[in-house]
N, C-alpha and C positions, 0 to 999 in steps of 0.2 A: 381571286388572286392567289388563294392557297396553292393552287396547282402550279402557278408560276414559280413559286419558292421551291416546289418539288423539283421542277424541271432544272432550275439553275444549280441546285445542289448535285442533282445527277450529272450534269455537264462536267463539273468540277471533279467528280470521282472517275467517270469512266475513262478520262483521257490518260489516266496512270496505269503503270504496269503491273504485272503479277507480282506478288510477294507482299512486304511490309512498306508502305509508302505513305507520304503525307500530302493530302490534298492542298494544303496551304501554300505549297512551294509553287503553285500555278497561278499565272496571272488571270484576272477576271475576264479578259476577253477570250479566253479558251471557250467559256460558255457561248459566247456569240457565233464561234465557229462551227459549234456542234449541230448536227442534223437531226431533226425529229420528224417522224411522219405526221402528215396531215390527212392521210387517207384511211378512214373508217375500216376499209377492206384488210389492212394489215393486222387488225385484231381479230379477224374471223376465227382463226384456230383456237383462240382462248375462250371465246364467248360462251358463257353458262358452263363451263368446264371446271373440273377439279383435278389437281396435279399433285402428286407426292414427289418432292424433291429431296434428294438424299445427298448428304456432303460429310465431311470429315468429322464433324462434332455432333452430327444428329440429322434429323429430317424435318421438314415442314410440309403441311398439306394446305395448298393455297386454292380457294374457291372464288372464281371470277365471276362478276356480275354478267348478265345477258345482254347489255348495251353499253357500247362505248361513248365517250363524251369529248368535247372539243373545248379547250380553254381560250381565253381571250386572244392569245397568240396564233390559234389555229392548229395548235398540236393536239393530236388526238391521244387519249388516255383511257384506261380501263380500271376499275376499282375491283379489289378483292378483300378477303379476309383470310387470315391463318387459322391454324386450329385453336388458338387461344384467343380468337376474336380481334386480334390487331388488325387495323385497316391498312391497306396499302394501295398504291397506284402502279401500273405498268404502263411503259411506252415502247414504241418500237423505234430504235435509234442505231447509230453508228456504234459499233464496238472497237475498241483500241487494237493496234496491231499486235500488242503482246498477248491478247487472248483471242487471236484469230482473225481479227479485222472484220470486213463485211458488216452485215446488220443482223439485229436479232431484238429480242425483248429485254428491258430493263425493269426490273421490279424495285420497289423502294417502300419500306415501311418503318415507322417508328415503334419500338418495343418498349412498353413501359415496365421494364425489370428494375431491378436495384443493383447496379445503376442502369439508368435507361439508355439505349443504344438503337442506332439504325442498322437494320438489315437489308442487305442489298443482294440482288439477284442478276445475273447476265445469263441468258440461256436462248438456245435455238430449239425448234421443234422439227421432228421428222416422224410424221404419223402419230402414233400414241407414245413416242418416247422424246425425251428432252436432254439436252446436255449442255454444260456450260460451268459457271462459277458463282460462288457464294461468298459474301464478305461482311463482317460486322464493324460498325464504326462508332466509337463513343460519342455521346452528345456533348460531354464536357471533358476538359482535360485532354489527354492524349487523342488526337484525331487520326491516327494511323488505321490503315485497313489491312487486316490478314486476309488474303483470297486463297479459296480452297476449290479444288475441282467438285463438280456436282452433276449427278445423272438424276433423271425424272422419269415418271410415267404417269399417264392419264389413268385415273381411278373411277371416274363416275360412270364409266360404261364397261365396267369388268363383267365378263362371262362367268357363268357358274363354274365352280371347281369340276374337271373333267373326271370321268370315273378311272380313265387310264390316261398314261402320258403325263406331261407336265406344263404348266403355263409358265414360261420363263419369264415372260412380261404379260401384262393383263390382256394381250390379244395375240401372242405368238406361243403356240402349242407345238411340243415336239414329243416323239414317243420312239421307242426302239424295243423291238421283240427278238430275243436270241433264240435261235433254233438249235437247242441242246440234244446231245445223244441220249442224255439220262432221263429227261422229262419231256422231250418235243419243246414247243415253243413256250418261253417263259418271258414275262415281262421284265425289261432290264430297269434298274434303279438309276435315276439322275443325280448326279453330284455336281453341283456348280462350283468351279473353280475361282472365278473373279469377274469383275466387271471393270471397264474403263471408258473415258470418253477422249477423243483427240482433239486437238486444237482447232481442227477443221470442223468439229461438231459431229463426227461419227461416233456411234456407240458400239463397244465390243462386248460380248458376253462369250465366256468360255467355260468348258466343264467336260464331263464324260458320263458314259452309262456304263454299269458294271452289273453282272450277274449277282443276284441275291445269294449269300451262302445258305439261305433257307431252301433253295431250289437246286443248287449243284455245290459239290465239295470244293471246287476251286473258284467259287464266287467270292469276292471280297471287295471291300470299299477301296483298297489299295491295289486292285488288279483291274485296271480299265480295259474295257472290251471295245469301246467306241469313242474316240475323241470327237468333240464338237467345238467348232468355233463359229459364232453367230455375229453378223457385221450389218449394223444398221447405217448406211451411207447417208451422209448429210444431204445428198441429193434425192433420197427417197428410195433407193434400192435396198432391198434386204436380202442377204446371203446366209443360208443355213448350211454349213459345211460340215460332212460327215466323214470321219476317217476310220476304217475298219482296222482294228487292232488283233482280235481274237480269231480263233480257229472256225467256231460256227458261222454260218450264214446268219446275218442281222437284217431284219426288215426296219427301215427308217421311215418315219411319218413327220410331217409338218402341216400347219395350219395357219394361215394369217389374212385377215384377222380370223381368229377361231370362232367358229358358230356352231359348235358341238359336232363338227364332222371334220374328217381328214381332208386336206387340199391335195397333198402331193404324197407319193409312196414310192419307195425303191427297195432295193436289195443290195446290201454291200456283203461282199465274199472275199475270198482270199485272192482272187483276181480282179474283182472290181472294188478295189480299196477305197475309192473316193467317190462320193456323190454329193452334188451341190443342188439344193432346191432354192428357187430365187423368186421373189416377189417385187413388181415395180408397177405401181399404179394398179390398173385392172388385168395386168398380164402376170403370168407366172410359169414356172417351167423347172425342168430337172436336168442336169448334165451328170453322166456317168463316165469314169475313167477307169480303163483297165492299165493293171500295174503288175510288172514282173519282179519288183525288187532290185532290178540291175541298173546301173548308170547307162546313160546312152553310150554307143560304142566309140564315139569320138570325144567322150568326155576326158579331159586330163586336167584335173584340178591340181592347183598349186599351193593351195592354203596350208598354213602350218600352225594353227592357232595353239595358244597356251592350253587350252582345254580344261577339261574337269575330271578329277579322278573319281570315277564312279565306284570303283574299289582299288585297292593298291595295285591290282592286276589289269584293270581295264580303264582306259582313259578315252573320253569323248570331247570332240570340239567342233565348232562351227564358225565359219566367216560368212558374213551376209553381204552381197555384192550391190551396195546402196547406190541410188542416183546421186545423192548428196556427198558422199564421203568416199566413194568407192567401196572397196573391201573392208569391212570392220568387224572385229571379233565379238560374237554374241554372248551374253551373259547367260548363265545356267540358273534355272529355279527348280529347285528340288519339289517333286510332287509327293511320292510315297515309295514304300517298300513293303513287300509282304511275302510270306512263305506259304505255299499250297500245302494241303493234307499230305501229299506224297513226297513233299520236300523240294519242289521247284521254287526258285526264288525269282521274284519280279522287282524291277526298279524302273521308277518312270518320272517325267518331269517335262520341262519345255526350254528351248532356248528363246531369248528375246532380244531386240536390238537395245543397246545401251541409250538411255535418254540423253547421255552427254553427247552423243554421236549424231543422232536424228530426233527431230520433233515427234515423231510418232513411237518412238522406243518407249516401251513400259512393260513391267513384269506382267501385268495383266492384258497384254496384247501379244499373244504367242505367235512367234514366227515359225517355229518348228517343234512339233511334239516329238518325244522319244519314249520308247518302251524297250526295256532291256529284259530278256528272259535268260535265266540261268535254269536249263533243264536238269531235272534230277539225275538224267543220263550222262550229263556232260556238255550236251550242246548248248551254245550261247548265241542268241540271236539279237543283234542290235537293230532296232527298227526306227527308221526315221521318216516323219510324216510332214510333208511340206505345207505350210499354212499360208505364207506371206506372198507378197508380189514378187520382190526381188529374187533372184537366184540364190541359192545357199549351198556352199560347199560343206560337206560333212566328212568328218575324219574319225577314225577309232583306232585303238591298239590293244591287243590282248596276246600275250602279256605286254605290260607298258614297259618298254625298254628305251625310252627316250624319243623315238620316232613312230609316227603313224604307219601302220602297215596296210589299212584300207581306206580309200577315200572315193568321194562321189559327189556329184552335184544334183541337187533336187531343183526342179523346175515347176513351173505352172503346169507344164504339159508332161511331167514325169515327177509325180508327187511323193512316190514312195521308193525308199532305198533300204535295203536289208544288207548289213554285214553280218557273216556267220563265222563262228569259231567252234573249236572244240576244246573243252578244258576238264581237267580231272576234277570231279566233284570235292574232292578232299582239299583242294586249293580255294574253295569258296570261303570268302571272309565275312565276318559278322561285325555290325557297327556297334560301337560303345561311346561313353562319353568319358574323358580323363579331365579331372580338375587338379590343377597344380597349386599347392599352397606352401607356405612356409613350414608347415607342420607335416608334410608328406602328401603323396599323390592319392586321389580318391577316383576309383573306376567304377563306373556303373553300368550295369546290363540292363537293356531296356526290352519291355515285353511287346511281342507283336500283337498280344490281345488287346493293347491300347494304342492302335495305329495313329490317332490323332495326337496323342501327347508324344509318342515316339517322334514322329515326324516334327512336331513343334520345336521340341529340345534339340533335335539334329540340325534342322534349319536356322535355329537361332545360333547354335554353336558354330556352324560352318560360316555364319556371316560376321562372327566375332563379337556378338551382342553381349556376351557375359565376361569378355576379357577385361580383368581389373575390378569387376564388380565385388562386393563384399558380402560375408555372411552378416546380415543385419539383425537377425533375431537368433539368440541363442539360449537354450534352457536345458540345464543338465538333467539327465534321465528323462527326456522328452524328446526334442528335435534341435536340429541346427538348420537355419532357413536363409536361403538367399535367392538371387534370379533377378534383381532389378537390372537394368540395363548399365554397363560399364561406363567409365568417365570418357572414353573416346567415342561411344556410340553416338551418332548424329541422325540415324534414321527416325522412322516412326515406331510406335509401339506395337507389338503384335496384336492381332485380333483375339478376342476370347473364344475358347473352344469349348466344346460340350463335354460334359462329364462323362467318363467311361468307367462306370462303377462295374466290378466283378467280383462275385462272392469268393472266387479261388484266390484272388489277389488281395491279400490283407496286410495291415499294418505290423509287420513282424520287426523284429530287430534288423536294422539295415535297409529297410523299405524305402523307396524313392516316391514320395508322394507330391501332388500338385497343389499348391497353395491356391487360396482364392479370395476374393473380397467377400465379406459376409454381409455387406449392406446391399440392398436392392439386386439381389443375386439368386433369385428362387431356383434358377436351372442349375446352380452350382458350377458354373462355368469357371475356366481358369486362364490364366495368361502365361506370362514367363517364369514366374517365380516358382520355386520348389523346396521341398524340405528332406531331410533323412532322419529316419526314426532311430533315436540314440539310446532309448529305454531297452534294457535287455529283456524284459517281459513283453514288449510289444506295446502298442497305442491302440488296441481294438476297438476303443469308444470311437475312432475316426473312421472305421470301417464303413462303407457304403455312403459316406458323407463327403470324403474326399478321394480322388482318384489315385490309385497306387500304379505306376506305370513303370517301375524297375526296381532294381535293388542293387545295393553295393557289393562287388565281388572282390574288391581290394581296397583297404585304406580306412577300415572302421576303426583302427587305432589313432589315426588322424582326426576322424570325427569325434571320438572320445576326448581327445585332447582340446579341441575347439569347443566342446560343450562345457568344459570346466574353467574357461576363461572368466575374468571378473566382467560383470555387466552392470548397467545402469537400472533405474526403475522400469525402463521399457523393454529390457531384455536385451539391448544392444551392447556388444562388446566396448569396453572402454577404450580399447586401441583396436582400430579396424583390422579385420582378417580378410585380406584380398583374395580373391581367386586369381591368381597370376595370370594363368593361361587356362583356358577350356577349349578342348580340342576333341574332335572325332578321331577315334581309332580303329583300325580294322584288323582282327586276328582270325585265323582258322580255327577249327575246332581242336586240332593238335596243339597250336600255339596257346588257346585259352587254358588247355589242360596242363602244359608245361610251364606256362608263366605264373598262371594264379591258381592252379589246382582246380579249375572251374569246369563242371560237366554241364553242358547245354542240356537245359530241361526237356 
């Protein structure tokens, strides 16, 4: 009868929606309406397997028994243990409409922590991937449940690490080889951008390949050569989509399931910009699309999106023509920015559908990749790469004078559009961060040598993360520190990023450094917080332990005044010192010299 108790609690939980909810508000007869499978075959996909499930607060590894059981009511269940030995059971049942409806697996375990709680999982399986939701429910006291999205991979049959290419899941392998003029074929480096799962149970993984700077001078982690979007459809189909960005030809490979050899191979070029390699059951194949970068001759887009100021002189914007709501403006997610050895500038990112407009909208579900190339000779290429199903109208203006000068529509049959411009290289603008305080403005130059930290602070600044936040740690002749989220921030906290130590970037007076947590952080990663060195002699004892990613070019007098305010025993100012506004500013080389007397290093 113990299993009957489990089934009843499960029924009371699953009928509730996503977010914070209270099972106690539902009548007991809801349990009688809930359907549970009595067919042992519904458990086949889990028998004797191990799965790693990843969610917002961490991950669990569940190992399932090899045989299912049936309780007194005829319901089939399967026992499992997590990585800490906590036992649980899983059944096959209805899902509530709020998490996609249909049917899938529901797992339930008591975790004897302090305090004890129930850990719940709702998930579906497609091949060796799982997607769904996870929640925790207190055993005593507040019975509300907080639900988080979850992805999973099967780990009991992982293949050995390949010598080339990357296993993006335990069974999907991808590879890219760039045919360079300098060194011939070179292995491209994979960089994952993000993952997401849709309400329907699809899983998306996106990222890009780039040339290693060890192989070619133009190689950079912030200079994508091949965008990739991987789609695990809940119906069982897998699409690996390659989008050619760079000049050299690029060979692309994939294998699923990976068995130490490639399944499919193709060549992306400046004309064959798109390749799709697909797998479904025992079938597999490849589609190649020729692209000229021009919109269709009968294309007459009417979109006029608000858009995004890539620089003060270039504006880009898109409208996605959705089935659900018609034309909706896409949101921009900044990817990165870099400067090549010869002075070319690259700027990239992607547009995605607003989750407030459509259920499938998510910043980790790209609908349109973008790469902008500011050539050292003055040419500017704005490259759009269509990823999603709906038609997408793309717009750009250079210079930005309030109206778009070029438009086009990307389609499933016409995936690539290029907008070309000519620009005086002297008009190129550099990105900095300006902090407004009651003591004066502070302007910070950001280093290209630390691209992860540069992009992190720019992305958070553009999102308004820092507005209204305070300098919470102030030590005279040492540092002033801030960077926690401002009072109006309602989003999630940023992910930690890897350290970027550089012997040539040290803690001199005015250096901008990345704060980090000292506990359980052996890799010395950092998040949103930063500090400014106020010691006139520098703080070189911090070198190679904390990442230096910029320096103050204006406002050290304001920093000095802040450093002298009265503080408590924990170095927090007795009166808050807010960052009234934190914004990105863009200035040309001449404007930097004229305004701040700063010469670009």
